[in-house]
C-alpha positions in Angstrom: 16.8 11.3 -4.4 16.4 14.6 -2.1 14.0 14.7 1.3 10.5 15.9 0.7 10.9 18.9 2.9 8.2 19.2 5.6 5.7 21.3 5.3 4.4 24.1 8.3 1.0 24.0 9.6 -0.8 26.5 12.0 -3.3 25.2 14.4 -4.7 27.7 17.3 -1.3 30.1 16.7 0.6 26.9 17.8 3.0 26.1 13.9 4.6 22.7 13.7 6.4 21.2 11.2 4.5 18.0 9.6 6.0 15.5 6.8 3.8 15.8 3.7 0.6 13.3 3.8 0.0 13.9 7.2 -3.9 14.6 8.1 -4.8 17.9 10.7 -5.9 15.0 13.1 -2.5 14.3 13.1 -0.5 17.6 13.2 -3.2 18.5 16.1 -1.6 15.7 17.9 1.7 16.3 17.8 0.9 20.1 19.8 -1.4 18.1 21.8 -3.9 19.0 24.7 -6.9 20.4 23.7 -5.6 21.3 20.6 -6.6 17.6 19.1 -10.0 17.0 17.9 -11.7 14.4 19.8 -12.3 11.2 17.5 -14.8 8.0 17.8 -14.1 6.4 15.3 -10.7 7.5 14.5 -8.0 4.8 15.4 -4.4 5.6 13.9 -3.7 2.0 13.6 -6.5 0.4 12.0 -6.4 1.3 8.0 -9.6 2.7 6.6 -11.0 4.1 9.6 -12.5 7.5 9.8 -14.3 10.1 8.3 -17.5 8.7 9.9 -18.0 10.0 13.3 -18.1 13.9 12.3 -16.7 15.2 16.1 -13.2 16.1 14.5 -14.7 18.6 12.7 -12.2 21.7 12.7 -12.3 24.7 10.2 -9.9 25.8 7.6 -9.3 29.2 8.0 -6.2 29.9 5.4 -5.8 27.1 2.5 -2.0 27.2 1.8 0.4 29.9 0.5 0.0 29.3 -2.9 -4.3 29.6 -2.4 -5.1 31.4 1.3 -8.8 31.2 0.8 -10.1 29.2 3.5 -12.4 25.9 2.7 -16.8 27.0 3.0 -17.3 24.4 5.6 -16.3 22.5 8.3 -13.9 19.1 7.6 -13.2 16.3 9.5 -9.5 16.8 9.7 -8.7 12.6 9.9 -9.6 12.5 6.6 -7.5 16.1 5.0 -4.0 16.4 4.3 -2.0 19.3 5.4 -1.1 21.4 3.2 2.1 24.6 3.2 1.1 27.3 5.2 -2.4 25.9 6.4 -3.8 27.6 9.1 -6.2 25.7 11.2 -8.5 26.8 14.1 -10.1 23.9 16.6 -10.6 25.0 19.9 -10.3 28.9 19.6 -13.8 28.1 16.8 -16.8 28.8 17.2 -18.6 27.0 14.8 -16.2 24.5 15.7 -17.4 24.6 19.4 -21.3 24.5 18.1 -21.0 21.7 15.1 -19.3 19.1 18.2 -22.7 20.2 20.4 -24.1 19.4 17.0 -22.6 15.9 16.9 -22.7 15.0 20.0 -26.6 15.4 20.4 -27.4 13.1 17.2 -24.6 10.3 18.7 -26.3 10.5 22.4 -29.6 10.3 20.3 -30.3 6.2 20.5 -27.3 6.3 23.5 -28.9 5.2 26.6 -28.4 7.1 29.9 -27.2 3.4 31.8 -23.4 4.8 33.0 -24.3 3.8 36.3 -24.8 0.2 35.1 -21.7 0.1 32.1 -19.0 -1.3 32.4 -17.4 1.4 29.9 -17.9 4.1 32.8 -15.5 6.2 33.7 -13.2 5.2 31.2 -15.4 5.7 28.2 -14.7 8.5 25.0 -19.0 9.5 24.4 -19.3 10.1 28.7 -16.1 12.4 27.6 -17.4 14.0 24.8 -21.2 13.9 26.2 -19.8 15.9 29.2 -17.2 18.2 27.1 -19.4 18.9 24.5 -22.9 17.9 25.4 -26.0 19.6 26.3 -28.3 19.5 29.8 -31.3 18.0 28.1 -32.5 15.9 25.2 -34.8 17.6 22.3 -35.4 13.5 21.5 -39.9 13.5 21.4 -39.1 9.1 19.8 -38.2 5.6 21.2 -34.2 4.8 20.5 -33.9 2.1 18.8 -33.4 -0.6 21.4 -31.9 -4.3 20.9 -31.2 -7.1 22.9 -28.1 -8.4 24.6 -25.6 -10.2 22.5 -23.1 -13.4 23.4 -20.4 -13.1 20.6 -18.7 -16.2 22.2 -17.2 -16.9 25.5 -15.2 -13.7 26.2 -17.0 -11.0 24.3 -20.6 -8.8 25.2 -22.3 -7.2 23.1 -25.3 -4.7 23.5 -25.8 -3.0 20.0 -28.0 -0.1 22.3 -24.8 1.6 22.8 -22.9 1.4 19.6 -22.5 4.6 17.8 -21.6 2.4 14.5 -17.7 3.5 15.0 -16.7 0.2 12.4 -13.4 0.3 14.5 -13.7 -3.5 16.0 -14.7 -4.7 12.3 -11.8 -2.5 10.8 -9.9 -5.3 14.1 -11.7 -8.0 13.4 -10.5 -8.3 9.7 -6.9 -6.6 10.1 -5.9 -8.5 13.0 -7.9 -12.1 12.0 -7.5 -14.4 9.6 -11.0 -14.8 9.0 -13.9 -12.3 10.6 -17.0 -13.7 11.9 -19.1 -10.1 12.5 -19.5 -6.9 10.6 -22.3 -4.8 9.8 -26.0 -5.9 9.3 -28.8 -4.5 7.3 -29.4 -0.7 6.5 -29.7 3.1 6.9 -31.5 3.2 10.6 -31.6 -0.9 10.8 -27.9 -0.8 10.3 -26.4 -3.7 13.6 -23.7 -4.9 14.7 -23.8 -8.7 14.6 -22.8 -12.2 13.8 -23.9 -13.9 10.6 -26.4 -17.4 11.8 -25.4 -16.3 15.7 -21.6 -17.1 14.9 -19.1 -17.2 18.0 -16.0 -15.1 17.9 -12.6 -16.9 19.3 -10.0 -16.1 17.0 -7.3 -14.9 19.4 -6.3 -11.8 19.1 -10.5 -11.4 18.8 -10.7 -9.2 22.1 -9.2 -6.4 20.6 -12.2 -5.1 19.8 -12.9 -4.8 23.2 -10.1 -1.8 23.2 -11.1 0.1 20.6 -14.4 0.1 21.3 -15.3 3.5 22.4 -18.1 2.5 24.2 -19.7 0.4 26.5 -21.1 -1.8 23.2 -18.5 -4.6 23.6 -17.5 -5.3 26.8 -15.4 -7.8 28.9 -17.9 -11.4 30.2 -14.8 -11.7 33.0 -15.2 -8.5 34.1 -18.9 -7.2 33.7 -20.5 -6.0 36.8 -17.1 -7.3 39.2 -16.0 -4.0 40.0 -15.5 -0.4 38.7 -12.7 0.9 37.2 -12.0 3.9 39.4 -12.2 1.4 42.4 -9.2 -0.5 40.8 -5.4 0.2 39.8 -3.9 0.0 36.3 -0.4 -1.5 36.6 1.8 -1.9 33.8 3.3 -5.2 33.4 4.5 -8.1 30.5 5.0 -11.3 30.1 7.0 -13.6 27.6 3.8 -14.5 25.5 4.2 -17.6 22.7 2.1 -15.8 20.8 4.3 -14.4 18.3 2.2 -11.9 17.7 1.4 -10.6 21.0 3.7 -8.0 22.2 3.2 -9.5 25.9 2.8 -5.3 27.4 -0.3 -5.7 29.3 -2.0 -2.8 32.1 -3.4 -5.0 34.9 -6.3 -3.3 36.7 -6.1 -4.7 40.2 -7.9 -3.8 43.6 -5.3 -5.2 46.4 -3.6 -8.3 45.0 -6.2 -9.4 42.7 -6.3 -9.2 39.3 -9.6 -8.0 37.7 -8.9 -7.8 34.1 -6.3 -7.4 31.5 -5.8 -5.2 28.9 -3.5 -4.2 26.0 -1.6 -0.4 27.6 -3.3 2.7 26.0 -1.3 6.1 25.5 -3.2 9.6 26.0 -5.5 9.5 22.3 -7.3 6.7 24.2 -5.5 3.9 21.5 -3.1 0.7 22.1 0.0 2.4 22.6 3.2 1.4 21.0 5.1 -1.2 22.0 8.7 -1.7 23.0 8.8 -3.7 19.1 7.9 -0.7 17.4 4.3 -2.2 16.6 0.9 -1.5 18.1 0.8 -3.6 21.0 -2.3 -5.5 19.9 -2.1 -8.9 22.9 -3.3 -12.0 22.4 -6.8 -13.6 24.5 -4.7 -15.7 26.8 -3.2 -12.9 27.8 -6.4 -11.5 28.2 -8.5 -14.0 29.7 -6.3 -16.7 31.2 -3.5 -14.6 32.7 -5.0 -13.5 35.9 -2.5 -13.8 38.6 0.2 -11.8 39.7 2.5 -14.3 39.5 1.4 -14.5 35.4 3.6 -11.2 35.0 6.8 -9.2 35.7 5.1 -6.2 37.5 6.8 -2.9 35.8 5.3 -0.3 38.2 1.7 2.1 38.6 0.8 3.4 35.8 0.6 6.7 34.8 -3.4 7.7 34.5 -3.9 11.8 33.8 -5.3 13.7 36.6 -8.3 14.2 34.7 -9.5 10.9 34.4 -11.4 9.5 37.2 -8.9 7.1 36.9 -6.1 9.1 38.8 -7.6 9.0 42.5 -4.5 10.3 43.4 -1.9 8.8 42.0 -1.3 10.9 38.5 1.8 12.6 37.0 1.3 16.6 38.2 3.8 17.4 34.9 0.9 16.6 32.7 -1.4 19.2 34.1 0.8 21.5 34.2 1.9 21.1 30.2 -1.5 21.7 29.6 -1.8 25.4 31.4 1.9 26.1 29.4 -0.3 24.5 26.1 -2.8 27.1 26.4 -1.1 30.4 27.6 -0.1 30.0 23.9 -3.6 28.7 22.1 -4.8 32.8 23.4 -1.2 34.4 22.8 -0.7 35.2 26.4 -0.6 33.8 29.9 -4.2 32.5 31.0 -7.0 34.8 33.0 -9.9 34.0 34.9 -13.0 33.8 32.9 -15.2 34.7 35.9 -15.8 38.4 36.6 -16.8 38.7 40.7 -17.9 41.8 40.0 -20.7 40.4 37.9 -22.7 38.3 40.7 -21.3 41.1 43.8 -21.6 44.5 44.1 -19.7 45.1 47.3 -15.9 44.1 46.6 -13.1 46.1 44.9 -14.1 47.6 41.4 -10.1 47.4 41.1 -9.8 43.5 42.4 -9.9 40.4 39.8 -8.6 37.1 40.8 -6.3 36.3 37.5 -4.2 39.5 39.2 -4.2 37.9 42.6 -0.9 36.7 42.8 -1.5 33.2 45.0 -5.4 31.9 46.3 -7.9 34.3 47.2 -9.0 35.5 50.5 -11.5 37.9 52.1 -9.0 40.2 52.8 -8.4 40.9 48.8 -12.0 42.1 47.9 -13.1 43.6 51.7 
């Protein structure tokens, strides 16, 4: 059988080749950076995820080479496949930017402003989304949905006030465990995540629901209120786990010599990274909750953290930032320029001198 040729798709003026059947989102992730739409419900390792939060909306300005007509509405990139010759706008579309602002406002409709006391603060996807696309104020006039905190066993705490109903935890429990004890109860605006008759979640791999949760709805009871994530230092480590389904490759969050928590390793999209065996790097409860000493692990070295993350604390990889600058130049089709025009706020500077034209940092001598 002859191989099916790759499909060419252009996203924000950047052309990439992907196999047939690839979604727009996965094609955008091959380009990387801000071209890739944000996601709150899609998870590449979970079957059936995506299509619920609508944060990954994009504009398809050209359907394909055979049918160049644009799609009449914005589409969910995680559920829309690419076509040969398709042209997509993500970060370069005003419609998409406006839609993401609306989706962000909708997701924050019932979400409490408790970031100062939430253990997810500093690594929360909704926090990042709100910072990039949220508004300063709220138009909400009605009371928010409120729930009492719920224990889901000895290791997991559920705070439904923060839940955005992405269903990631439900898919994780259904696909990683032998049986699922929790799910969606009720319908419509009364829908909530809970267990039937207050059952406990105690499966060997149930701790992974904490890693997939994009907000602070599911938190680690062994780490709650013990430290702030930006005060800890992430370190990659591994061990020979007795559980054959566990990859044994983790991330230790340390402060000094003390291990405060253990999580699975994450990739640049906030998903569980692929392990050395080529499979998703899920870890078992023993590695996550019980191995809290450095003697239990083989330390590989500090984790490379994106410089834009609050967790970086000066130990980031500078090459990530340099790659972002090069990508931005390719998206806008020219060298990046400063968007601020100093002449709009000052009448004493030389009208022929622009910040983007200065070689190096600007000094007072440049604007006399």
